[in-house]
C-alpha positions in Angstrom: -30.6 -15.7 2.6 -27.8 -13.6 1.2 -30.4 -11.3 -0.5 -32.2 -10.9 2.8 -29.0 -10.0 4.6 -28.0 -7.4 1.9 -31.5 -5.9 2.0 -31.3 -5.6 5.8 -27.8 -4.0 5.5 -29.0 -1.4 3.0 -32.1 -0.6 5.0 -30.2 -0.3 8.3 -27.8 2.1 6.7 -30.6 4.3 5.3 -32.2 5.0 8.7 -31.3 7.9 11.0 -31.7 10.6 8.4 -30.1 13.2 10.6 -26.8 12.1 9.2 -27.0 11.8 5.4 -23.9 11.1 3.2 -23.6 13.2 0.0 -24.1 10.0 -2.0 -27.4 9.3 -0.2 -28.4 12.9 -0.6 -28.1 12.6 -4.4 -30.1 9.3 -4.2 -27.0 7.5 -5.5 -27.1 9.5 -8.8 -24.1 11.8 -8.2 -20.6 11.1 -7.0 -19.3 13.0 -3.9 -17.3 16.1 -4.7 -14.4 17.2 -2.5 -16.3 20.2 -1.2 -19.3 18.1 -0.3 -17.0 15.5 1.4 -15.2 18.2 3.5 -18.5 19.7 4.6 -19.9 16.3 5.5 -16.9 15.1 7.6 -16.4 18.4 9.3 -19.8 18.0 10.9 -19.3 14.5 12.2 -17.6 15.5 15.5 -20.9 17.2 16.4 -22.6 13.8 16.4 -19.9 11.7 18.1 -17.2 12.3 20.7 -15.2 9.5 19.2 -14.5 11.4 16.0 -11.9 14.2 15.7 -11.4 16.2 12.5 -7.9 17.1 11.2 -6.3 17.9 7.9 -3.8 15.5 6.3 -2.5 17.7 3.5 -3.5 20.1 0.8 -3.5 19.0 -2.9 -1.5 20.7 -5.7 -4.8 22.5 -6.7 -5.4 23.7 -3.1 -8.0 21.2 -2.0 -8.1 19.8 1.5 -7.5 16.1 2.4 -9.5 15.5 5.6 -8.2 13.2 8.3 -10.5 11.6 10.9 -9.2 10.2 14.1 -11.5 7.8 15.9 -10.9 6.7 19.4 -12.6 6.2 22.8 -9.5 7.6 24.5 -6.7 9.9 23.6 -5.7 8.7 20.2 -2.7 6.4 20.0 -1.9 6.5 23.8 -3.4 3.1 24.7 -0.8 0.2 24.5 -3.7 -2.3 24.5 -5.2 -1.1 21.2 -4.2 -1.7 17.6 -3.8 1.4 15.5 -5.3 1.1 12.0 -4.9 3.4 9.0 -7.5 3.3 6.2 -7.1 5.5 3.1 -9.2 5.7 -0.1 -9.2 7.0 -3.6 -5.5 7.5 -4.5 -6.8 7.2 -8.0 -9.4 9.9 -8.6 -11.6 7.9 -11.0 -12.0 5.0 -8.4 -14.9 6.4 -6.3 -16.4 3.5 -4.3 -13.7 3.5 -1.6 -14.4 7.2 -0.9 -18.1 6.6 -0.7 -17.6 3.5 1.5 -15.4 5.6 3.9 -18.2 8.2 4.3 -20.7 5.4 4.9 -18.4 4.0 7.6 -18.0 7.4 9.2 -21.8 7.8 9.3 -22.2 4.5 11.1 -19.5 5.4 13.6 -21.1 8.8 14.2 -24.4 7.0 14.8 -22.8 4.8 17.4 -23.4 1.6 15.5 -19.7 0.5 15.6 -18.7 1.5 19.1 -17.5 -2.0 20.0 -14.7 -1.8 17.5 -13.0 1.0 19.4 -12.5 -1.0 22.5 -9.5 -2.5 20.7 -8.9 -0.2 17.7 -7.8 3.4 17.2 -8.7 4.3 13.6 -7.1 6.8 11.3 -9.3 7.4 8.2 -8.4 9.4 5.1 -11.6 9.2 3.0 -10.1 10.9 -0.1 -6.4 10.9 -1.0 -6.9 12.6 -4.5 -9.4 15.4 -4.4 -8.0 16.9 -7.7 -8.5 13.6 -9.6 -11.9 13.1 -7.9 -13.4 16.3 -9.1 -12.0 15.8 -12.7 -12.8 12.0 -12.6 -9.3 11.2 -13.6 -6.7 8.8 -12.2 -3.9 11.2 -11.5 -3.6 14.2 -9.2 -3.3 17.9 -10.1 0.4 17.4 -10.8 -0.5 14.6 -13.3 1.2 12.1 -11.0 0.0 8.6 -10.1 -0.1 8.8 -6.3 0.0 5.0 -6.0 3.4 5.0 -7.7 4.8 7.8 -5.5 5.4 6.0 -2.1 9.1 5.6 -2.6 10.1 9.0 -4.0 7.5 11.1 -2.2 7.2 14.0 -4.5 3.5 14.7 -4.0 2.0 16.5 -1.0 -0.8 14.0 -0.6 1.5 11.0 -0.3 4.0 12.9 1.9 1.2 13.7 4.2 0.2 10.1 4.5 3.7 9.0 5.3 4.1 11.7 7.9 0.9 10.4 9.5 2.2 6.9 9.4 5.5 7.8 10.9 3.9 9.8 13.7 1.6 6.9 14.9 3.2 3.8 13.4 -0.1 1.9 12.9 0.0 -1.9 13.0 -2.4 -2.3 10.1 -3.3 -0.4 6.9 -6.0 -0.7 4.2 -5.7 1.0 0.8 -9.0 1.2 -1.1 -9.0 1.0 -4.9 -11.1 -0.3 -7.8 -10.1 -2.5 -10.7 -11.4 -2.3 -14.3 -13.5 -5.3 -15.4 -14.4 -4.2 -19.0 -11.1 -3.9 -20.9 -11.2 -4.6 -24.6 -8.8 -7.5 -24.3 -10.9 -9.3 -21.7 -14.1 -8.7 -23.5 -12.5 -10.1 -26.7 -11.4 -13.1 -24.7 -15.0 -13.8 -23.9 -14.7 -13.9 -20.1 -13.9 -11.2 -17.5 -13.2 -10.8 -13.8 -16.5 -9.9 -12.1 -15.8 -10.0 -8.4 -17.3 -7.4 -6.1 -14.0 -7.3 -4.3 -10.4 -8.4 -4.9 -8.2 -8.6 -1.8 -4.4 -8.0 -2.1 -2.1 -9.3 0.6 1.6 -8.6 1.1 3.7 -10.3 -1.6 7.2 -8.9 -1.2 9.3 -11.8 0.3 11.3 -9.4 2.5 8.3 -8.8 4.7 8.2 -10.8 8.0 7.0 -14.3 7.1 4.6 -14.8 10.1 2.8 -11.6 9.1 2.3 -12.9 5.6 1.3 -16.3 6.9 -1.4 -14.8 9.1 -2.8 -12.9 6.2 -3.0 -16.0 4.0 -4.0 -18.6 6.5 -6.5 -16.6 8.7 -7.5 -13.2 7.3 -8.2 -14.1 3.7 -10.6 -17.0 4.6 -12.3 -14.7 7.2 -12.9 -11.8 4.8 -14.1 -14.0 1.9 -16.6 -15.6 4.2 -17.7 -12.3 5.6 -18.3 -10.9 2.1 -20.0 -14.0 0.9 -22.5 -14.0 3.8 -23.3 -10.4 3.0 -24.0 -11.3 -0.7 -20.8 -10.1 -2.2 -18.2 -12.1 -4.3 -14.5 -11.9 -3.8 -11.1 -13.2 -5.0 -7.4 -12.8 -4.4 -6.2 -9.7 -6.2 -5.1 -10.9 -9.6 -3.5 -8.8 -12.3 -2.5 -9.4 -15.9 -4.1 -11.4 -18.6 -6.3 -12.3 -20.3 -4.7 -15.7 -20.4 -4.5 -15.9 -24.2 -2.5 -12.6 -24.2 -0.4 -12.7 -21.1 0.1 -14.4 -17.8 -1.9 -13.8 -14.6 -0.2 -13.3 -11.3 -0.9 -12.1 -7.8 -0.3 -8.4 -7.9 3.2 -6.8 -7.4 6.3 -7.0 -5.3 7.2 -3.3 -5.6 7.2 -1.1 -2.5 6.1 2.1 -4.3 2.4 1.7 -3.6 0.2 2.3 -0.6 0.2 -1.4 0.6 3.9 -2.6 0.4 5.5 0.8 1.2 4.0 0.3 4.7 4.3 -3.5 4.5 8.0 -3.4 4.1 8.1 -1.9 7.6 6.5 -5.1 8.7 3.0 -3.6 8.9 -0.2 -5.8 8.5 -1.1 -4.1 5.2 -3.6 -4.8 2.4 -5.1 -3.4 -0.8 -8.8 -3.7 -1.4 -9.9 -3.5 -5.1 -13.6 -3.1 -5.7 -15.1 -3.5 -9.2 -15.4 -0.3 -11.1 -18.2 0.4 -13.6 -18.0 1.1 -17.3 -18.5 4.7 -16.2 -17.5 6.0 -12.8 -21.1 6.3 -11.5 -22.4 3.0 -12.7 -24.0 0.9 -10.0 -22.3 3.1 -7.4 -24.8 2.1 -4.7 -23.7 -1.6 -4.7 -20.1 -0.7 -5.3 -20.0 1.6 -2.3 -21.8 -0.9 0.1 -19.5 -3.7 -1.2 -16.5 -1.7 -0.3 -18.0 -0.7 3.0 -18.7 -4.3 3.9 -15.1 -5.3 3.0 -13.7 -2.5 5.2 -16.0 -3.5 8.1 -15.0 -7.1 7.7 -11.3 -6.1 8.0 -12.0 -4.0 11.0 -13.8 -6.9 12.7 -10.9 -9.1 12.0 -8.5 -6.6 13.4 -10.7 -6.2 16.5 -10.9 -10.0 17.0 -7.2 -10.6 16.4 -5.7 -7.3 17.7 -3.3 -9.0 20.2 -1.9 -11.4 17.7 -1.5 -8.7 15.0 0.2 -6.4 17.5 2.5 -9.1 18.7 3.6 -10.1 15.1 4.1 -6.5 14.0 6.2 -5.8 17.1 8.3 -8.9 16.4 8.8 -8.0 12.8 9.8 -4.5 13.5 12.2 -5.5 16.2 13.8 -7.9 13.8 14.4 -5.0 11.4 15.9 -2.9 14.2 18.2 -5.8 15.1 19.2 -6.5 11.5 18.2 -10.1 12.1 18.0 -10.9 8.4 21.4 -11.1 6.7 20.2 -10.6 3.1 17.5 -8.8 1.1 15.9 -9.9 -2.1 16.3 -7.0 -4.6 15.1 -8.7 -7.7 12.0 -10.9 -7.7 9.6 -12.5 -10.2 6.2 -14.1 -9.9 6.5 -17.8 -10.9 4.6 -21.0 -10.0 3.3 -24.2 -11.5 1.3 -22.1 -13.9 -2.1 -23.9 -13.5 -5.1 -22.6 -11.6 -8.8 -22.7 -11.8 -10.3 -19.2 -11.9 -14.0 -18.2 -11.7 -14.8 -15.8 -14.5 -18.0 -14.3 -16.0 -18.9 -15.5 -19.5 -19.6 -12.6 -21.8 -21.8 -14.9 -23.9 -24.0 -16.4 -21.2 -23.7 -13.9 -18.4 -23.0 -16.7 -16.0 -20.0 -17.5 -13.8 -17.7 -20.1 -15.4 -14.7 -21.9 -14.0 -11.8 -21.7 -16.4 -8.5 -23.6 -16.0 -5.6 -21.1 -16.5 -2.3 -22.6 -17.7 -0.1 -19.5 -17.2 -1.1 -18.3 -13.8 1.9 -17.5 -11.5 1.2 -17.4 -7.7 4.6 -17.7 -6.1 7.4 -15.1 -5.8 10.9 -16.3 -6.7 14.1 -14.4 -5.6 16.2 -13.7 -8.6 19.0 -11.7 -6.8 19.6 -11.2 -3.1 22.3 -8.9 -1.6 24.0 -9.0 1.8 22.7 -6.4 4.2 25.5 -4.0 5.3 25.8 -2.2 8.7 24.7 0.9 6.9 25.2 3.3 4.0 27.1 6.5 3.5 25.1 9.1 1.5 26.9 12.2 0.2 25.9 15.4 2.0 26.1 17.3 -1.3 23.1 15.4 -2.7 20.1 17.5 -1.5 17.6 15.3 -3.4 18.7 12.1 -1.7 19.0 13.7 1.8 15.5 15.3 1.4 14.0 11.9 0.4 15.5 10.1 3.4 14.2 12.9 5.7 10.7 12.6 4.2 10.7 8.9 5.1 11.8 9.7 8.7 15.0 7.7 8.2 17.7 8.2 10.8 20.9 9.8 9.6 24.1 10.5 11.7 27.3 12.3 11.3 29.9 9.7 10.2 32.9 9.0 12.3 35.0 6.0 11.0 36.1 3.3 13.4 38.7 0.6 12.8 36.3 -2.2 12.4 34.5 -0.5 9.5 35.1 -1.5 5.9 33.8 1.0 3.3 33.0 -0.3 -0.2 31.2 1.0 -3.2 29.8 -0.4 -6.4 31.6 0.3 -9.7 29.2 0.5 -12.6 30.8 -1.6 -15.3 27.8 -1.5 -17.7 24.2 -0.3 -17.6 21.8 -3.0 -18.5 18.1 -3.6 -18.6 16.1 -6.8 -17.9 12.4 -7.5 -17.8 10.8 -8.4 -14.5 7.1 -8.3 -13.6 6.5 -7.1 -17.2 8.7 -4.0 -16.6 12.0 -2.9 -18.0 14.3 -2.7 -15.0 17.7 -0.9 -14.8 20.1 -3.6 -13.5 23.8 -2.6 -14.0 26.7 -5.0 -14.2 28.6 -4.0 -11.0 31.8 -4.7 -9.1 32.0 -4.1 -5.3 35.3 -2.5 -4.5 37.0 -1.0 -1.4 36.5 2.8 -1.5 39.5 5.0 -1.3 39.9 8.7 -0.4 36.7 8.9 1.6 36.3 12.0 3.8 34.1 11.2 6.8 32.7 14.7 7.1 31.4 14.5 3.5 28.8 11.8 4.3 25.9 11.1 6.5 25.8 7.6 8.0 22.5 5.8 7.5 22.5 2.8 9.9 20.4 -0.3 9.2 19.5 -1.0 12.8 16.2 0.9 12.2 12.7 0.0 11.1 13.5 1.1 7.5 16.3 -1.5 7.3 15.0 -3.7 4.4 13.5 -0.7 2.7 16.9 1.1 2.7 18.5 -1.9 0.9 15.6 -2.0 -1.6 15.9 1.7 -2.5 19.6 2.3 -2.2 21.2 -0.8 -3.8 21.8 0.0 -7.6 20.8 -3.6 -8.6 17.3 -3.3 -6.9 14.3 -3.6 -9.2 12.5 -1.3 -6.7 15.4 1.1 -6.2 15.9 4.8 -6.8 17.8 4.1 -10.0 14.4 3.1 -11.5 13.1 6.7 -11.3 14.0 9.5 -13.7 14.4 11.8 -10.7 17.3 9.8 -9.5 18.8 8.6 -12.8 21.9 10.6 -12.1 23.0 8.0 -9.5 23.7 5.4 -12.2 26.6 6.4 -14.5 28.4 3.8 -16.6 32.2 3.4 -16.0 31.8 5.3 -12.7 31.5 4.6 -9.0 28.0 4.5 -7.5 27.9 7.5 -5.1 26.1 5.7 -2.2 28.7 3.7 -0.2 28.3 0.6 2.0 29.7 0.4 5.6 30.3 -3.1 6.8 32.4 -5.0 9.3 36.1 -5.4 8.4 36.3 -9.2 8.6 40.2 -9.0 8.4 40.1 -7.5 11.9 38.4 -10.5 13.4 
């Protein structure tokens, strides 16, 4: 039954030859280049009034990142619709997401998916990394990993994506990637992950709990069933291992990627990881249609549950603006009971085999939480920091002290490192002291009654495992036997 469904899917996508994707044009033998992609998507508005072409950004090597806006009305103006952002190929050697995005655009242009846009306005970036795509390499033309750039925003491609998000504030996002299934460690272990798709939900515990619950309890079962009925296998996104070498866990808690950088703003965000080949073009037809099916499944879920998603996202974002949560987890670690059954492919037999894993960690434990202040004071004479906050569209005000404010700052007693999530993390020994000799006009005030509330604590607190002090670009912020230059503004409890 599944084979029949898949055959029908592939044959239905192949009809209507007046719109042919570059991958179809090559008979699935050649990956789509940036120039061919741009030529293809620029012609789509001629086939459909729903599609509008725009440019997201220009890469370091001067290549265009197309942006397609799909709507039955004026994009973003309907309060009854959910806005969805889908972006693919942050890593240039992960091609199937890009090819899936072009397949999706073809189906939209042919009018096959019109029903989705009764409740959805879609922003689609089919290729985030044209430089890496054309060289078949992970990083962009600046040799930067775009999916580790969502906090410090140094790269034009990621800056463009966040500008787009801040303009429209979509309620849901999908980030399309691929995972490697043929590493030497896994092959030596004798088993490997062989799922067509791995689905990564939000894992940072600071994200609004009802959003995370809806993802786990409703969306994941829906999308796994949707993929299974189409003949594709799936799993929760799992990283680490093999189990005889290291633990396995559910992805990451960091907010520097394309999923949780938006998720920390209480967005319904996911990462989709398709299975890469031994070479980038291996089995690209199945990989592309697997990714296409996953994206279509997500869009169908968003369409069916648009009102609930919109409601939860609005609640979560309002809680950020109201500073409803008093503390933020700044150090976290995946833990759990350590035992889980995992379906793996046996290298010896070529068959799926259920393995009991004894060092599998599924839960996230808070190691350190800090109290959320009213806001922060950032020095005006720090152009790098000011520029970063501006790129994130974070509200900053001229500071004028009032009597109820208490200003404090961390004193860095000693610089230390600990290991969390298999990473060496800067985590200084600190003392929080009242700040003296502060000139109001030397600082901007960054209030926490805004949508970036939790994110600000995560990037500005010096103890945060996801903070600016973890980046070489901002290493100057952390000096031993010195005061941390970013100050906290809080209520003076002595006045109450």
